[in-house]
Residue frames as a rotation matrix with the C-alpha (Angstrom) as fourth column:
MET 1
0.465 0.080 -0.882 -2.71
-0.564 0.795 -0.225 17.18
0.683 0.602 0.414 6.85
GLU 2
-0.614 -0.739 0.278 -0.76
-0.668 0.297 -0.683 16.12
0.422 -0.604 -0.676 9.98
TRP 3
-0.269 0.598 0.755 -3.82
-0.781 0.323 -0.535 14.70
-0.564 -0.733 0.380 11.66
LEU 4
0.733 0.523 -0.434 -4.62
-0.680 0.539 -0.498 12.60
-0.027 0.660 0.750 8.54
ASN 5
-0.020 -0.843 -0.538 -1.08
-0.506 0.473 -0.721 11.07
0.862 0.257 -0.436 8.56
ILE 6
-0.720 -0.249 0.648 -1.47
-0.694 0.220 -0.686 10.26
0.028 -0.943 -0.332 12.25
LEU 7
0.235 0.917 0.321 -4.89
-0.793 0.372 -0.483 8.64
-0.562 -0.141 0.815 11.68
ILE 8
0.706 -0.025 -0.708 -3.58
-0.560 0.593 -0.579 6.59
0.434 0.805 0.405 8.75
GLY 9
-0.373 -0.925 -0.071 -0.53
-0.603 0.300 -0.740 5.63
0.705 -0.233 -0.669 10.78
LEU 10
-0.466 0.290 0.836 -2.75
-0.784 0.303 -0.542 4.32
-0.410 -0.908 0.086 13.59
VAL 11
0.653 0.736 -0.181 -4.81
-0.705 0.503 -0.499 2.31
-0.276 0.454 0.847 11.11
LEU 12
0.362 -0.626 -0.691 -1.64
-0.521 0.479 -0.707 0.72
0.773 0.616 -0.153 9.76
VAL 13
-0.635 -0.607 0.477 -0.36
-0.720 0.241 -0.651 -0.08
0.281 -0.757 -0.590 13.23
LEU 14
-0.357 0.564 0.744 -3.59
-0.650 0.422 -0.632 -1.90
-0.671 -0.710 0.216 14.19
LEU 15
0.506 0.748 0.430 -4.96
-0.157 0.570 -0.807 -3.33
-0.848 0.341 0.405 10.90
GLY 16
-0.035 -0.573 -0.819 -2.16
-0.872 -0.383 0.305 -3.27
-0.488 0.725 -0.486 8.31
ARG 17
-0.920 -0.388 0.058 -1.99
-0.325 0.837 0.440 -7.06
-0.219 0.386 -0.896 7.66
LYS 18
-0.494 0.796 0.349 -5.62
0.399 0.565 -0.722 -7.82
-0.772 -0.217 -0.597 8.08
LEU 19
0.712 0.698 -0.078 -6.82
0.279 -0.383 -0.881 -5.31
-0.644 0.606 -0.467 5.48
PHE 20
-0.172 -0.895 0.412 -4.11
0.776 0.134 0.616 -5.65
-0.606 0.426 0.672 2.85
TRP 21
0.041 0.229 0.973 -5.81
0.889 -0.453 0.070 -3.35
0.456 0.862 -0.222 0.37
LEU 22
0.953 0.297 0.066 -6.09
0.228 -0.841 0.490 -0.68
0.201 -0.452 -0.869 3.05
PHE 23
0.416 -0.885 -0.209 -2.40
0.418 -0.019 0.908 -1.18
-0.808 -0.466 0.362 3.91
VAL 24
-0.330 -0.557 0.762 -1.45
0.930 -0.053 0.365 -0.62
-0.163 0.829 0.535 0.25
GLY 25
0.392 0.538 0.746 -3.77
0.657 -0.731 0.182 2.41
0.644 0.419 -0.640 0.02
CYS 26
0.959 -0.058 -0.276 -2.42
0.192 -0.584 0.788 3.96
-0.207 -0.809 -0.549 3.24
VAL 27
0.041 -0.999 0.023 1.21
0.577 0.043 0.816 3.47
-0.816 -0.020 0.578 2.19
GLY 28
-0.190 -0.051 0.980 0.34
0.952 -0.254 0.172 4.95
0.241 0.966 0.097 -1.23
PHE 29
0.798 0.551 0.245 -1.17
0.446 -0.813 0.375 7.96
0.406 -0.190 -0.894 0.55
ILE 30
0.775 -0.507 -0.377 1.76
0.238 -0.319 0.917 8.49
-0.585 -0.801 -0.126 2.83
VAL 31
-0.265 -0.898 0.351 4.46
0.700 0.071 0.711 8.02
-0.663 0.434 0.610 0.20
GLY 32
0.065 0.353 0.933 2.39
0.918 -0.388 0.083 10.12
0.391 0.851 -0.349 -2.28
ALA 33
0.936 0.350 -0.032 2.19
0.323 -0.822 0.469 12.92
0.138 -0.449 -0.883 0.27
GLU 34
0.443 -0.862 -0.245 5.85
0.289 -0.121 0.950 12.79
-0.849 -0.492 0.195 1.10
PHE 35
-0.334 -0.536 0.776 6.81
0.889 0.096 0.449 12.76
-0.314 0.839 0.444 -2.58
ALA 36
0.345 0.578 0.739 4.38
0.787 -0.607 0.107 15.56
0.511 0.545 -0.665 -3.49
GLU 37
0.926 -0.038 -0.375 5.64
0.235 -0.721 0.652 17.76
-0.295 -0.692 -0.659 -0.58
ARG 38
0.034 -0.998 -0.060 9.27
0.378 -0.042 0.925 17.37
-0.925 -0.054 0.376 -1.78
VAL 39
-0.497 -0.271 0.824 8.61
0.848 0.049 0.528 17.81
-0.183 0.961 0.206 -5.46
LEU 40
0.065 0.646 0.761 5.87
0.658 -0.601 0.454 20.50
0.750 0.471 -0.464 -5.27
GLN 41
-0.410 -0.291 -0.864 7.36
0.879 -0.379 -0.290 22.70
-0.243 -0.879 0.411 -2.57
GLY 42
-0.895 0.084 -0.438 5.41
-0.068 -0.996 -0.052 25.95
-0.440 -0.016 0.898 -2.26
GLN 43
-0.694 0.714 -0.094 2.31
-0.060 0.073 0.996 24.51
0.718 0.696 -0.008 -3.94
PRO 44
-0.102 0.729 0.677 -1.07
-0.918 -0.330 0.218 24.61
0.382 -0.600 0.703 -2.18
GLU 45
-0.702 -0.169 0.692 -1.76
-0.582 0.696 -0.421 21.95
-0.410 -0.698 -0.587 0.41
TRP 46
0.368 0.890 0.268 -4.96
-0.518 0.435 -0.736 20.85
-0.772 0.132 0.621 -1.38
LEU 47
0.521 -0.224 -0.824 -2.85
-0.787 0.249 -0.565 19.88
0.331 0.942 -0.046 -4.44
ILE 48
-0.603 -0.798 -0.013 -0.52
-0.704 0.539 -0.464 17.77
0.377 -0.270 -0.886 -2.32
LEU 49
-0.458 0.559 0.691 -3.54
-0.484 0.495 -0.721 16.15
-0.745 -0.665 0.044 -0.60
LEU 50
0.599 0.696 -0.396 -5.16
-0.695 0.206 -0.689 15.43
-0.398 0.688 0.607 -3.96
ILE 51
0.095 -0.667 -0.739 -2.00
-0.779 0.413 -0.472 13.71
0.620 0.620 -0.480 -5.22
ALA 52
-0.801 -0.380 0.463 -1.70
-0.598 0.547 -0.586 11.78
-0.031 -0.746 -0.665 -1.98
LEU 53
-0.027 0.892 0.452 -5.35
-0.542 0.367 -0.756 10.65
-0.840 -0.265 0.474 -2.13
GLY 54
0.618 0.203 -0.759 -4.95
-0.784 0.233 -0.575 9.65
0.060 0.951 0.304 -5.80
ALA 55
-0.349 -0.848 -0.399 -1.89
-0.728 0.513 -0.454 7.59
0.590 0.132 -0.797 -5.01
GLY 56
-0.777 0.091 0.622 -3.63
-0.497 0.517 -0.697 5.89
-0.385 -0.851 -0.356 -2.11
LEU 57
0.290 0.956 0.034 -6.82
-0.619 0.215 -0.756 5.20
-0.730 0.198 0.654 -4.05
LEU 58
0.385 -0.253 -0.888 -4.87
-0.838 0.307 -0.451 3.86
0.387 0.917 -0.094 -7.00
GLY 59
-0.698 -0.716 0.019 -2.91
-0.630 0.602 -0.490 1.59
0.339 -0.354 -0.871 -4.69
ALA 60
-0.520 0.527 0.672 -6.01
-0.508 0.441 -0.739 0.26
-0.687 -0.726 0.039 -2.96
VAL 61
0.561 0.778 -0.284 -7.94
-0.669 0.223 -0.709 -0.44
-0.488 0.588 0.645 -6.17
VAL 62
0.204 -0.586 -0.784 -4.99
-0.792 0.372 -0.485 -2.00
0.576 0.720 -0.388 -8.00
SER 63
-0.705 -0.578 0.411 -4.17
-0.708 0.549 -0.444 -4.17
0.031 -0.604 -0.796 -4.91
ILE 64
0.124 0.856 0.502 -7.55
-0.645 0.454 -0.615 -5.85
-0.754 -0.247 0.608 -5.13
PHE 65
0.901 0.296 -0.316 -6.73
-0.418 0.406 -0.813 -7.13
-0.112 0.865 0.489 -8.63
LEU 66
0.447 -0.843 -0.300 -2.99
-0.127 0.272 -0.954 -7.53
0.886 0.464 0.014 -8.53
GLN 67
0.939 0.034 0.342 -2.48
-0.341 -0.029 0.940 -8.60
0.042 -0.999 -0.016 -4.91
ARG 68
0.700 -0.711 0.059 0.68
0.670 0.684 0.290 -10.67
-0.247 -0.163 0.955 -5.44
VAL 69
0.057 -0.676 0.734 2.50
0.759 -0.449 -0.472 -7.99
0.649 0.584 0.488 -7.43
LEU 70
0.337 0.113 0.935 1.52
-0.201 -0.961 0.189 -5.20
0.920 -0.252 -0.301 -5.08
ILE 71
0.946 -0.133 -0.296 2.72
0.324 0.358 0.876 -7.14
-0.010 -0.924 0.382 -2.03
GLY 72
0.042 -0.995 0.085 6.26
0.997 0.047 0.061 -6.54
-0.065 0.082 0.994 -3.26
VAL 73
-0.196 -0.120 0.973 5.51
0.456 -0.890 -0.018 -2.92
0.868 0.440 0.229 -4.32
ALA 74
0.749 0.503 0.432 3.89
-0.137 -0.521 0.843 -2.06
0.648 -0.690 -0.321 -0.98
GLY 75
0.768 -0.532 -0.357 6.80
0.600 0.405 0.690 -3.65
-0.222 -0.744 0.630 0.84
PHE 76
-0.168 -0.842 0.513 9.21
0.932 -0.306 -0.195 -1.61
0.321 0.445 0.836 -1.26
PHE 77
-0.018 0.236 0.972 7.40
0.113 -0.965 0.237 1.65
0.993 0.114 -0.009 -0.55
ALA 78
0.932 0.359 0.041 6.83
-0.023 -0.056 0.998 0.96
0.361 -0.932 -0.044 3.15
GLY 79
0.505 -0.825 -0.254 10.46
0.833 0.389 0.395 -0.15
-0.226 -0.411 0.883 3.68
GLY 80
-0.242 -0.632 0.736 11.69
0.803 -0.556 -0.214 2.81
0.545 0.539 0.642 1.70
TYR 81
0.391 0.501 0.772 9.58
-0.023 -0.833 0.552 5.25
0.920 -0.233 -0.314 3.62
CYS 82
0.979 -0.019 -0.203 10.66
0.203 0.211 0.956 3.87
0.025 -0.977 0.210 7.01
LEU 83
0.263 -0.962 -0.071 14.39
0.944 0.242 0.222 3.75
-0.196 -0.126 0.972 6.23
SER 84
-0.224 -0.342 0.913 14.44
0.612 -0.778 -0.141 7.26
0.758 0.527 0.384 4.66
ALA 85
0.669 0.505 0.546 12.60
-0.148 -0.629 0.763 8.66
0.729 -0.591 -0.346 7.69
LEU 86
0.867 -0.398 -0.300 15.03
0.450 0.367 0.814 6.91
-0.214 -0.841 0.498 9.98
ALA 87
-0.012 -0.943 0.333 18.02
0.995 -0.045 -0.091 8.17
0.101 0.330 0.938 8.03
SER 88
-0.055 0.025 0.998 16.84
0.216 -0.976 0.036 11.79
0.975 0.217 0.048 8.04
THR 89
0.869 0.424 0.255 16.05
-0.152 -0.263 0.953 11.55
0.471 -0.867 -0.164 11.75
THR 90
0.815 -0.555 -0.167 19.27
0.461 0.445 0.768 9.87
-0.352 -0.703 0.618 12.91
VAL 91
-0.140 -0.902 0.408 21.77
0.990 -0.140 0.030 11.51
0.030 0.408 0.912 10.53
HIS 92
0.314 0.338 -0.887 20.06
0.441 -0.880 -0.179 14.95
-0.841 -0.335 -0.425 10.79
SER 93
-0.799 -0.592 -0.110 20.71
0.130 -0.349 0.928 15.56
-0.588 0.727 0.356 7.09
ASN 94
0.350 0.894 -0.280 18.39
-0.137 -0.247 -0.959 17.17
-0.927 0.374 0.036 4.55
HIS 95
-0.610 -0.602 -0.515 20.59
-0.630 -0.026 0.776 15.96
-0.481 0.798 -0.364 1.68
GLU 96
0.384 0.864 -0.327 18.27
-0.873 0.223 -0.434 14.65
-0.302 0.452 0.839 -0.96
GLY 97
-0.024 -0.497 -0.867 20.80
-0.697 0.630 -0.342 12.02
0.716 0.597 -0.362 -2.25
MET 98
-0.919 -0.320 0.231 20.94
-0.374 0.517 -0.770 10.48
0.127 -0.794 -0.595 1.25
ALA 99
-0.244 0.914 0.325 17.18
-0.651 0.094 -0.753 10.30
-0.719 -0.395 0.572 1.52
TRP 100
0.489 0.452 -0.746 16.86
-0.868 0.338 -0.364 8.62
0.088 0.826 0.557 -1.88
MET 101
-0.413 -0.708 -0.573 19.64
-0.560 0.694 -0.454 6.10
0.718 0.133 -0.683 -1.20
ALA 102
-0.893 0.117 0.435 17.97
-0.358 0.399 -0.844 5.18
-0.272 -0.909 -0.315 2.10
PHE 103
0.080 0.991 -0.106 14.62
-0.824 0.006 -0.567 4.96
-0.561 0.133 0.817 0.39
ILE 104
0.304 -0.035 -0.952 15.91
-0.798 0.536 -0.274 2.62
0.520 0.843 0.135 -2.28
ALA 105
-0.741 -0.623 -0.252 17.83
-0.364 0.687 -0.628 0.40
0.565 -0.374 -0.736 0.23
GLY 106
-0.714 0.536 0.450 14.83
-0.434 0.166 -0.886 0.27
-0.550 -0.828 0.114 2.56
GLY 107
0.234 0.845 -0.480 12.55
-0.925 0.041 -0.378 -0.43
-0.299 0.533 0.792 -0.35
VAL 108
-0.084 -0.330 -0.940 14.51
-0.649 0.735 -0.199 -3.39
0.756 0.593 -0.276 -1.58
LEU 109
-0.952 -0.303 0.045 14.73
-0.213 0.546 -0.810 -4.80
0.221 -0.781 -0.584 1.91
GLY 110
-0.459 0.856 0.236 11.04
-0.610 -0.111 -0.785 -4.25
-0.646 -0.505 0.573 2.52
ALA 111
0.291 0.530 -0.797 10.05
-0.946 0.283 -0.157 -5.88
0.142 0.800 0.584 -0.82
ILE 112
-0.440 -0.526 -0.727 12.24
-0.424 0.836 -0.348 -8.94
0.791 0.155 -0.591 -0.14
LEU 113
-0.961 0.038 0.273 10.89
-0.255 0.250 -0.934 -9.34
-0.103 -0.967 -0.231 3.31
VAL 114
-0.165 0.986 0.026 7.22
-0.756 -0.110 -0.645 -9.04
-0.634 -0.126 0.763 2.37
ILE 115
0.235 0.250 -0.939 7.56
-0.893 0.436 -0.107 -11.39
0.383 0.865 0.326 -0.60
THR 116
-0.479 -0.531 -0.699 9.41
-0.264 0.847 -0.462 -14.12
0.837 -0.037 -0.546 1.27
LEU 117
-0.957 0.013 -0.290 7.68
0.271 0.396 -0.877 -13.94
0.103 -0.918 -0.382 4.66
LEU 118
-0.412 0.839 0.356 4.22
0.303 -0.243 0.922 -12.59
0.860 0.487 -0.155 3.64
ASP 119
0.563 0.822 -0.092 2.09
0.392 -0.167 0.905 -12.45
0.728 -0.545 -0.416 6.82
PRO 120
0.428 -0.448 -0.785 4.84
0.847 -0.106 0.522 -11.91
-0.317 -0.888 0.334 9.41
ALA 121
-0.676 -0.719 0.160 6.49
0.729 -0.620 0.290 -9.37
-0.109 0.313 0.943 7.20
LEU 122
-0.174 0.700 0.693 3.21
0.386 -0.599 0.702 -7.54
0.906 0.390 -0.166 6.51
ILE 123
0.723 0.406 -0.560 2.73
0.650 -0.123 0.750 -7.32
0.235 -0.906 -0.353 10.32
VAL 124
0.013 -0.820 -0.572 6.20
0.840 -0.301 0.451 -5.87
-0.542 -0.486 0.686 10.85
ILE 125
-0.748 -0.358 0.560 6.19
0.646 -0.586 0.489 -3.57
0.153 0.727 0.669 7.75
SER 126
0.062 0.861 0.504 2.70
0.450 -0.475 0.756 -2.19
0.891 0.180 -0.417 8.38
SER 127
0.716 0.095 -0.692 3.52
0.695 -0.187 0.694 -1.64
-0.063 -0.978 -0.200 12.09
LEU 128
-0.300 -0.921 -0.249 6.77
0.827 -0.381 0.413 0.08
-0.475 -0.082 0.876 11.10
ALA 129
-0.645 0.093 0.758 5.10
0.563 -0.613 0.554 2.28
0.516 0.784 0.343 8.50
GLY 130
0.435 0.895 0.097 2.23
0.493 -0.327 0.807 3.22
0.754 -0.303 -0.583 10.85
ALA 131
0.550 -0.316 -0.773 4.54
0.765 -0.181 0.618 3.94
-0.335 -0.931 0.142 13.81
THR 132
-0.587 -0.789 0.180 6.77
0.786 -0.503 0.359 6.06
-0.193 0.352 0.916 11.55
ALA 133
-0.317 0.561 0.765 3.85
0.498 -0.588 0.638 8.07
0.807 0.583 -0.093 10.17
VAL 134
0.734 0.630 -0.252 2.53
0.523 -0.289 0.802 8.77
0.432 -0.721 -0.542 13.69
ALA 135
0.329 -0.690 -0.645 5.90
0.804 -0.154 0.574 9.56
-0.496 -0.707 0.504 15.29
GLN 136
-0.613 -0.592 0.523 6.84
0.787 -0.518 0.336 11.94
0.072 0.618 0.783 12.36
HIS 137
-0.436 0.530 0.727 3.65
0.280 -0.688 0.669 13.92
0.855 0.495 0.151 12.51
VAL 138
0.526 0.628 -0.573 2.57
0.754 -0.032 0.656 14.02
0.394 -0.777 -0.490 16.11
PRO 139
0.324 -0.435 0.840 3.48
-0.162 -0.900 -0.404 17.35
0.932 -0.005 -0.362 17.76
LEU 140
0.959 -0.107 -0.261 5.67
0.281 0.299 0.912 16.13
-0.020 -0.948 0.317 20.58
ASP 141
0.510 -0.860 -0.015 9.15
-0.697 -0.423 0.580 16.94
-0.505 -0.285 -0.815 21.91
PRO 142
0.409 -0.412 -0.814 11.71
-0.726 0.393 -0.564 15.32
0.553 0.822 -0.139 19.59
SER 143
-0.658 -0.709 0.253 13.19
-0.712 0.476 -0.517 13.41
0.247 -0.520 -0.818 22.55
VAL 144
-0.247 0.684 0.687 9.83
-0.574 0.468 -0.672 11.66
-0.780 -0.560 0.277 23.12
LYS 145
0.392 0.500 -0.772 9.20
-0.912 0.097 -0.400 10.67
-0.125 0.861 0.494 19.47
PRO 146
-0.442 -0.553 -0.707 11.54
-0.652 0.739 -0.171 7.64
0.617 0.385 -0.687 19.45
TRP 147
-0.938 0.149 0.312 9.77
-0.180 0.559 -0.809 6.24
-0.295 -0.816 -0.498 22.49
LEU 148
0.025 0.980 -0.200 6.41
-0.653 -0.135 -0.745 6.83
-0.757 0.149 0.637 20.85
PHE 149
0.096 -0.110 -0.989 7.69
-0.946 0.300 -0.125 5.11
0.310 0.948 -0.076 17.72
LEU 150
-0.822 -0.493 -0.285 8.92
-0.379 0.847 -0.374 2.03
0.425 -0.200 -0.883 19.68
GLY 151
-0.693 0.630 0.351 5.73
-0.262 0.234 -0.936 1.81
-0.672 -0.741 0.003 21.68
LEU 152
0.267 0.812 -0.519 3.53
-0.809 -0.103 -0.578 1.94
-0.523 0.574 0.630 18.61
LEU 153
-0.178 -0.398 -0.900 5.74
-0.856 0.514 -0.059 -0.53
0.486 0.759 -0.432 16.76
VAL 154
-0.988 -0.148 0.050 5.52
-0.149 0.794 -0.589 -3.07
0.048 -0.589 -0.807 19.65
LEU 155
-0.345 0.930 0.124 1.74
-0.400 -0.026 -0.916 -2.42
-0.849 -0.366 0.381 20.00
GLY 156
0.230 0.433 -0.872 1.22
-0.959 -0.052 -0.279 -3.00
-0.166 0.900 0.403 16.27
ILE 157
-0.535 -0.506 -0.676 3.21
-0.609 0.786 -0.106 -6.19
0.585 0.355 -0.729 16.18
ILE 158
-0.953 0.183 0.242 1.42
-0.098 0.569 -0.817 -7.55
-0.287 -0.802 -0.524 19.28
VAL 159
-0.121 0.982 -0.141 -2.10
-0.549 -0.185 -0.815 -6.61
-0.827 -0.021 0.562 18.11
GLN 160
0.245 0.226 -0.943 -1.63
-0.969 0.084 -0.231 -7.86
0.027 0.970 0.240 14.57
THR 161
-0.747 -0.531 -0.399 0.09
-0.483 0.847 -0.222 -11.09
0.456 0.027 -0.890 15.64
ARG 162
-0.741 0.559 0.371 -2.81
-0.146 0.405 -0.902 -11.84
-0.655 -0.723 -0.218 17.97
GLN 163
0.218 0.846 -0.487 -5.24
-0.750 -0.174 -0.638 -11.22
-0.624 0.504 0.597 15.12
TYR 164
-0.056 -0.343 -0.938 -3.23
-0.909 0.406 -0.095 -13.50
0.413 0.847 -0.335 12.84
VAL 165
-0.954 -0.293 0.059 -2.93
-0.281 0.813 -0.511 -16.30
0.102 -0.504 -0.858 15.44
LYS 166
-0.394 0.891 0.227 -6.68
-0.326 0.096 -0.940 -16.09
-0.859 -0.445 0.253 16.10
GLU 167
0.331 0.497 -0.802 -7.43
-0.906 -0.071 -0.418 -16.31
-0.265 0.865 0.427 12.37
THR 168
-0.341 -0.545 -0.766 -5.14
-0.746 0.652 -0.132 -19.25
0.572 0.527 -0.629 11.79
LYS 169
-0.937 0.029 0.348 -6.60
-0.239 0.672 -0.701 -21.15
-0.254 -0.740 -0.622 14.75
THR 170
-0.057 0.997 0.056 -10.20
-0.368 0.031 -0.929 -20.74
-0.928 -0.074 0.365 13.52
GLN 171
-0.051 0.004 -0.999 -9.37
-0.997 -0.064 0.051 -21.52
-0.064 0.998 0.007 9.88
PRO 172
-0.846 -0.298 -0.443 -8.64
-0.389 0.912 0.129 -25.29
0.365 0.281 -0.887 10.20
GLN 173
-0.762 0.625 0.170 -11.72
0.114 0.388 -0.915 -25.76
-0.638 -0.677 -0.367 12.42
SER 174
0.079 0.823 -0.563 -14.01
-0.560 -0.431 -0.708 -24.11
-0.825 0.371 0.426 9.90
GLN 175
-0.238 -0.251 -0.938 -12.46
-0.948 0.268 0.169 -26.09
0.209 0.930 -0.302 7.06
ALA 176
-0.995 -0.085 -0.048 -12.89
-0.070 0.964 -0.258 -29.36
0.068 -0.253 -0.965 8.93
LYS 177
-0.390 0.921 0.007 -16.59
-0.076 -0.024 -0.997 -28.49
-0.918 -0.390 0.079 9.58
ARG 178
0.155 0.444 -0.883 -17.09
-0.894 -0.317 -0.316 -27.87
-0.420 0.838 0.348 5.91
ASN 179
-0.608 -0.477 -0.635 -15.40
-0.701 0.697 0.147 -31.15
0.372 0.535 -0.759 4.97
ASP 180
-0.934 0.290 0.207 -17.56
0.092 0.759 -0.645 -33.09
-0.344 -0.583 -0.736 7.46
SER 181
-0.107 0.958 -0.264 -20.78
-0.266 -0.284 -0.921 -31.54
-0.958 -0.028 0.285 6.13
THR 182
0.121 0.095 -0.988 -19.94
-0.985 -0.109 -0.131 -32.24
-0.121 0.989 0.080 2.47
GLY 183
-0.749 -0.531 -0.396 -18.90
-0.590 0.807 0.034 -35.87
0.302 0.259 -0.917 3.13
């Protein structure tokens, strides 16, 4: 399942804001997999994968209908995932209480950021979540992983910001053309 997390992480890094429903589905998959691995230790990998796929699919489908609500929920889970991963990496602690506190703190911060700053926050949060997923699961020396994380984070922010700027530049022009043709 490592390769799937890496692939999903790369999709989030490059397209997280542009395909919001995919962002929510990917975050649902990653968080569902992490949660299932912790809660269902020793269970078959297919069961963990099934739960992760179910969480991702549910998130993607619901996001289409309840986009505003799920913006905050996705921000919560992405922020929680990133901060709990950071806490376990930097503190080198497997203490469950520490992981849950970091998850909740990161979740609240992520939800607030995404709700208040929408597009810029989606760019940062999806890049963070994607870079975290890749760096956690790629089989590299632990001393290289922080550099991979930073590189992917910067890449994601640059690529998604360019996409966003390009979209916002073309929107007013296309709206003006529509207004001219209807008048």
